[in-house]
ROSE-4610 file (N, C-alpha, C; in Angstrom, 1 decimal, always signed):
// ROSE-4610
residu = [M/M/M/L/L/L/K/K/K/I/I/I/Y/Y/Y/L/L/L/K/K/K/D/D/D/I/I/I/G/G/G/Y/Y/Y/V/V/V/L/L/L/G/G/G/T/T/T/I/I/I/L/L/L/I/I/I/G/G/G/L/L/L/F/F/F/I/I/I/F/F/F/T/T/T/F/F/F/L/L/L/N/N/N/Y/Y/Y/F/F/F/N/N/N/I/I/I/I/I/I/S/S/S/D/D/D/K/K/K/V/V/V/M/M/M/N/N/N/I/I/I/L/L/L/K/K/K/I/I/I/I/I/I/L/L/L/P/P/P/V/V/V/I/I/I/A/A/A/L/L/L/G/G/G/F/F/F/G/G/G/G/G/G/F/F/F/Y/Y/Y/L/L/L/S/S/S/R/R/R/N/N/N/S/S/S/S/S/S/K/K/K/R/R/R/G/G/G/I/I/I/I/I/I/E/E/E/G/G/G/I/I/I/K/K/K/M/M/M/G/G/G/L/L/L/L/L/L/I/I/I/S/S/S/I/I/I/F/F/F/I/I/I/L/L/L/L/L/L/I/I/I/S/S/S/L/L/L/L/L/L/G/G/G/F/F/F/N/N/N/D/D/D/K/K/K/F/F/F/E/E/E/L/L/L/K/K/K/N/N/N/L/L/L/M/M/M/Y/Y/Y/Y/Y/Y/L/L/L/I/I/I/L/L/L/V/V/V/V/V/V/S/S/S/S/S/S/M/M/M/S/S/S/G/G/G/G/G/G/I/I/I/I/I/I/A/A/A/K/K/K/Q/Q/Q/K/K/K/K/K/K/E/E/E/D/D/D]
num = [1/1/1/2/2/2/3/3/3/4/4/4/5/5/5/6/6/6/7/7/7/8/8/8/9/9/9/10/10/10/11/11/11/12/12/12/13/13/13/14/14/14/15/15/15/16/16/16/17/17/17/18/18/18/19/19/19/20/20/20/21/21/21/22/22/22/23/23/23/24/24/24/25/25/25/26/26/26/27/27/27/28/28/28/29/29/29/30/30/30/31/31/31/32/32/32/33/33/33/34/34/34/35/35/35/36/36/36/37/37/37/38/38/38/39/39/39/40/40/40/41/41/41/42/42/42/43/43/43/44/44/44/45/45/45/46/46/46/47/47/47/48/48/48/49/49/49/50/50/50/51/51/51/52/52/52/53/53/53/54/54/54/55/55/55/56/56/56/57/57/57/58/58/58/59/59/59/60/60/60/61/61/61/62/62/62/63/63/63/64/64/64/65/65/65/66/66/66/67/67/67/68/68/68/69/69/69/70/70/70/71/71/71/72/72/72/73/73/73/74/74/74/75/75/75/76/76/76/77/77/77/78/78/78/79/79/79/80/80/80/81/81/81/82/82/82/83/83/83/84/84/84/85/85/85/86/86/86/87/87/87/88/88/88/89/89/89/90/90/90/91/91/91/92/92/92/93/93/93/94/94/94/95/95/95/96/96/96/97/97/97/98/98/98/99/99/99/100/100/100/101/101/101/102/102/102/103/103/103/104/104/104/105/105/105/106/106/106/107/107/107/108/108/108/109/109/109/110/110/110/111/111/111/112/112/112/113/113/113/114/114/114/115/115/115/116/116/116/117/117/117/118/118/118/119/119/119]
x = [-86.9/-88.4/-88.8/-88.4/-89.0/-88.3/-86.8/-86.2/-86.9/-87.5/-88.2/-89.5/-90.3/-91.5/-91.2/-90.1/-89.9/-89.3/-88.5/-88.0/-89.1/-90.0/-91.3/-92.3/-92.5/-93.2/-92.5/-91.2/-90.6/-90.6/-90.5/-90.9/-92.2/-93.2/-94.5/-94.8/-94.5/-94.5/-93.7/-92.4/-91.6/-92.3/-92.9/-93.7/-94.7/-95.3/-96.6/-96.2/-95.3/-94.7/-94.1/-93.3/-92.9/-93.9/-94.8/-95.9/-96.7/-97.2/-97.9/-97.3/-95.8/-95.1/-95.2/-94.8/-95.0/-96.3/-97.4/-98.7/-99.0/-98.5/-98.8/-98.0/-96.9/-96.0/-96.8/-97.3/-98.0/-99.3/-99.9/-101.1/-101.0/-99.9/-99.4/-99.3/-98.7/-98.6/-99.6/-100.7/-101.9/-101.7/-101.0/-100.9/-101.9/-102.2/-103.4/-104.4/-105.6/-106.8/-107.0/-107.6/-108.0/-108.7/-109.7/-110.3/-109.4/-108.5/-107.6/-106.7/-106.3/-105.4/-106.2/-107.5/-108.1/-108.2/-108.5/-108.5/-107.1/-106.1/-104.8/-104.3/-104.8/-104.4/-105.2/-106.2/-106.8/-106.1/-105.8/-105.3/-103.8/-103.1/-101.6/-101.4/-101.9/-101.8/-102.4/-103.4/-103.9/-102.8/-102.4/-101.3/-100.1/-99.6/-98.3/-98.6/-99.7/-99.9/-100.2/-100.5/-100.7/-99.3/-98.4/-97.1/-96.3/-96.6/-96.0/-96.3/-97.5/-98.2/-97.5/-97.4/-96.7/-95.2/-94.4/-93.1/-92.9/-93.6/-93.5/-93.8/-94.9/-95.3/-94.4/-93.7/-92.8/-91.6/-91.2/-90.0/-90.2/-91.5/-91.7/-92.0/-92.1/-92.4/-93.7/-94.5/-95.9/-96.9/-98.0/-99.3/-99.2/-99.4/-99.6/-100.6/-101.8/-102.8/-102.7/-101.9/-101.8/-100.6/-99.7/-98.7/-99.3/-100.0/-100.8/-101.8/-102.5/-103.3/-102.5/-101.4/-100.5/-100.0/-99.4/-99.1/-100.1/-101.2/-102.3/-102.7/-102.9/-103.2/-102.2/-100.9/-99.9/-100.0/-100.2/-100.0/-101.5/-102.5/-103.8/-103.8/-103.3/-103.3/-102.3/-101.1/-100.3/-100.9/-101.6/-102.3/-103.5/-104.2/-105.2/-104.7/-103.6/-103.0/-102.6/-102.0/-101.7/-102.8/-103.8/-105.1/-105.8/-105.7/-106.4/-105.6/-104.4/-103.5/-103.6/-103.7/-103.6/-104.4/-104.8/-105.4/-106.8/-107.3/-108.7/-109.4/-110.2/-110.7/-112.0/-112.5/-113.8/-113.4/-113.9/-113.8/-115.2/-115.0/-116.5/-116.3/-117.5/-117.6/-116.8/-116.7/-115.9/-114.5/-114.0/-112.6/-112.4/-113.3/-113.1/-113.3/-114.1/-114.1/-112.7/-112.2/-110.8/-109.9/-109.8/-108.7/-109.1/-110.3/-110.6/-110.1/-110.3/-109.6/-108.2/-107.5/-106.1/-105.7/-106.5/-106.0/-106.3/-107.5/-107.8/-106.8/-106.3/-105.4/-104.0/-103.6/-102.3/-102.5/-103.6/-104.0/-103.9/-104.5/-104.6/-103.1/-102.4/-101.0/-100.1/-100.4/-99.9/-100.4/-101.7/-102.2/-101.5/-101.4/-100.8/-99.4/-98.7/-97.1/-97.0/-97.8/-97.7/-98.2/-99.1/-99.6/-98.4/-97.7/-96.5/-95.3/-95.3/-94.1/-94.3/-95.5/-95.8/-95.7/-95.9/-95.7/-94.3]
y = [-49.6/-49.1/-49.0/-50.1/-49.9/-48.9/-48.6/-47.5/-46.1/-45.9/-44.7/-44.6/-45.8/-45.7/-45.4/-46.1/-45.9/-44.5/-43.9/-42.5/-41.5/-41.6/-40.8/-41.0/-42.1/-42.2/-41.9/-41.9/-41.3/-39.8/-39.1/-37.7/-37.3/-38.2/-37.8/-37.8/-39.1/-39.3/-38.4/-38.0/-37.2/-35.7/-35.3/-33.9/-33.9/-34.9/-35.2/-34.9/-35.7/-35.7/-34.4/-33.8/-32.4/-31.3/-31.4/-30.5/-30.6/-31.8/-31.9/-31.5/-31.9/-31.4/-29.9/-29.2/-27.7/-27.3/-27.7/-27.2/-27.6/-28.7/-29.1/-28.1/-27.7/-26.8/-25.5/-25.1/-23.8/-23.8/-25.0/-25.2/-25.2/-25.7/-25.9/-24.4/-23.5/-22.2/-21.3/-21.8/-21.0/-19.9/-20.2/-19.5/-19.8/-21.0/-21.5/-22.1/-22.1/-22.6/-24.0/-24.8/-26.2/-26.4/-25.5/-25.7/-25.7/-24.6/-24.6/-25.7/-26.3/-27.5/-28.7/-28.8/-29.9/-29.9/-28.6/-28.5/-28.7/-28.3/-28.4/-30.0/-30.7/-32.1/-32.9/-32.4/-33.0/-32.5/-31.1/-30.6/-31.1/-31.2/-31.4/-32.7/-33.8/-35.2/-35.0/-34.2/-34.4/-33.5/-32.4/-31.6/-32.4/-33.2/-33.8/-34.9/-35.7/-36.6/-36.2/-35.1/-34.6/-34.5/-33.6/-33.4/-34.9/-35.9/-37.1/-37.8/-37.8/-38.3/-37.6/-36.3/-35.5/-35.9/-36.0/-36.3/-37.8/-38.8/-40.2/-40.3/-39.6/-39.8/-39.1/-37.9/-37.2/-38.1/-38.9/-39.7/-41.0/-41.4/-42.8/-42.7/-43.8/-43.8/-44.4/-44.8/-45.2/-44.0/-44.6/-43.4/-42.9/-41.6/-40.8/-41.2/-41.5/-41.7/-43.2/-44.1/-45.3/-45.1/-44.4/-44.1/-43.4/-42.5/-41.7/-42.6/-43.6/-44.4/-45.2/-45.9/-46.7/-46.0/-44.8/-44.0/-43.7/-43.4/-43.1/-44.3/-45.3/-46.6/-47.0/-46.9/-47.3/-46.6/-45.4/-44.4/-44.5/-44.7/-44.9/-46.2/-47.1/-48.4/-48.4/-47.7/-47.4/-46.6/-45.5/-44.9/-45.5/-46.3/-47.2/-48.2/-48.9/-49.9/-49.2/-48.1/-47.4/-47.0/-46.5/-46.1/-47.3/-48.5/-49.5/-50.3/-50.3/-50.9/-50.2/-48.9/-48.4/-47.2/-46.4/-44.9/-45.1/-45.8/-45.7/-47.1/-47.4/-48.7/-49.0/-48.0/-48.0/-47.6/-48.1/-47.7/-47.1/-46.0/-45.3/-44.9/-44.4/-44.0/-42.8/-41.9/-40.7/-40.9/-42.1/-42.6/-43.0/-43.7/-44.3/-43.1/-42.1/-40.9/-40.2/-40.2/-39.5/-40.2/-41.4/-42.3/-42.2/-42.1/-41.8/-40.5/-39.4/-38.3/-38.1/-39.0/-39.2/-39.6/-40.8/-41.4/-40.6/-39.7/-38.9/-37.7/-37.3/-36.2/-36.7/-38.0/-38.5/-38.7/-39.2/-39.5/-38.3/-37.1/-35.9/-35.4/-35.3/-35.1/-35.8/-37.0/-37.9/-37.4/-37.1/-36.7/-35.3/-34.4/-33.1/-33.3/-34.2/-34.3/-34.9/-35.8/-36.3/-35.2/-34.5/-33.4/-32.3/-32.1/-31.0/-31.6/-33.1/-33.6/-33.6/-33.8/-33.9/-32.4/-31.5/-30.1/-29.8]
z = [+9.0/+9.1/+10.5/+11.4/+12.8/+13.5/+13.2/+13.7/+13.5/+12.5/+12.1/+12.8/+13.1/+13.8/+15.3/+15.8/+17.2/+17.5/+16.6/+16.6/+16.6/+15.8/+15.6/+16.9/+17.4/+18.5/+20.0/+19.8/+21.0/+21.0/+19.8/+19.7/+20.1/+19.7/+20.1/+21.6/+22.2/+23.6/+24.3/+23.9/+24.5/+24.5/+23.5/+23.4/+24.2/+24.3/+25.3/+26.6/+27.2/+28.5/+28.8/+28.2/+28.4/+28.5/+27.6/+27.5/+28.8/+29.1/+30.3/+31.7/+31.5/+32.6/+32.9/+31.7/+31.8/+32.3/+31.7/+31.9/+33.5/+33.9/+35.3/+36.3/+36.0/+36.6/+36.7/+35.6/+35.4/+36.3/+36.3/+37.0/+38.5/+38.9/+40.4/+41.0/+40.2/+40.7/+40.4/+40.1/+39.6/+38.6/+37.6/+36.5/+35.4/+35.1/+34.4/+35.3/+35.0/+35.9/+35.6/+36.3/+36.1/+34.8/+34.5/+33.2/+32.0/+31.9/+31.0/+30.8/+32.0/+32.3/+31.5/+31.7/+31.2/+29.7/+29.2/+27.8/+27.2/+27.8/+27.3/+27.3/+28.3/+28.4/+27.1/+26.5/+25.4/+24.1/+24.1/+22.8/+22.5/+23.6/+23.4/+22.7/+23.1/+22.4/+20.8/+20.7/+19.3/+18.3/+19.0/+18.1/+17.9/+18.9/+18.9/+17.9/+17.9/+17.1/+15.5/+15.5/+14.0/+13.4/+14.3/+13.8/+13.7/+14.6/+14.5/+13.0/+12.8/+11.5/+10.4/+10.5/+9.4/+9.3/+10.2/+10.1/+9.7/+10.1/+9.8/+8.2/+7.9/+6.4/+5.5/+6.1/+5.0/+5.0/+5.9/+5.7/+5.0/+4.6/+4.4/+2.9/+2.0/+0.7/+0.5/+1.6/+1.3/+1.4/+1.3/+1.3/+2.6/+2.8/+4.0/+5.0/+4.4/+5.3/+5.9/+5.3/+6.1/+7.1/+6.8/+7.9/+9.0/+8.8/+9.8/+10.7/+10.1/+10.7/+11.7/+11.2/+11.9/+13.1/+13.0/+14.1/+15.1/+14.8/+15.5/+16.3/+15.6/+16.3/+17.3/+17.0/+18.0/+19.2/+19.1/+20.1/+21.1/+20.4/+20.9/+21.9/+21.3/+22.0/+23.3/+23.0/+24.2/+25.3/+25.0/+26.0/+26.6/+25.6/+26.2/+27.4/+27.0/+27.9/+29.2/+29.1/+30.2/+31.2/+30.6/+31.4/+31.8/+31.3/+31.8/+32.8/+32.9/+33.8/+35.1/+35.1/+36.5/+36.8/+35.9/+36.1/+35.9/+35.1/+34.8/+34.7/+35.6/+35.5/+34.7/+34.2/+33.3/+31.9/+30.9/+29.5/+28.9/+28.7/+28.4/+26.9/+26.4/+24.9/+24.7/+25.7/+25.4/+25.3/+25.9/+25.8/+24.3/+23.8/+22.4/+21.5/+21.6/+20.7/+20.8/+21.9/+22.2/+21.4/+21.4/+20.7/+19.2/+18.7/+17.3/+16.9/+17.7/+17.4/+17.1/+18.1/+17.9/+16.7/+16.3/+15.1/+13.8/+13.9/+12.8/+12.7/+13.9/+13.9/+13.2/+13.7/+13.1/+11.5/+11.1/+9.9/+8.9/+9.5/+8.8/+8.4/+9.6/+9.6/+8.4/+8.4/+7.2/+5.9/+5.7/+4.4/+4.1/+5.0/+4.7/+4.3/+4.9/+4.5/+3.2/+2.8/+1.4/+0.3/+0.8/-0.2/-0.4/+0.7/+0.7/+0.0/+0.2/-0.6/-2.2/-2.6/-4.0/-4.8/-3.8/-4.5/-4.7]
């Protein structure tokens, strides 16, 4: 079971890193503006976690909402630790809202996966 979690978390983090690399590359050459880049930095993890929750719940036998919450919490804690260790010294309410959105996105992906599996 741990292997499934690590594989899906790896896919989510890999998708986020590759996507951010591509968007940063496009921003460097002024193909996309800074405002668009800031929006994409928020949207990309939300979409990646939605798909991560979807794939994790599709491959598990448990309830999709629980699997989505687990995935969202694991990724949110990982991102929180990275931001507290070196990049951001303050914890604000907007960060808490962002992590909550990530968990809800993953949870929604898990719910959708179980609904598709039942049909």
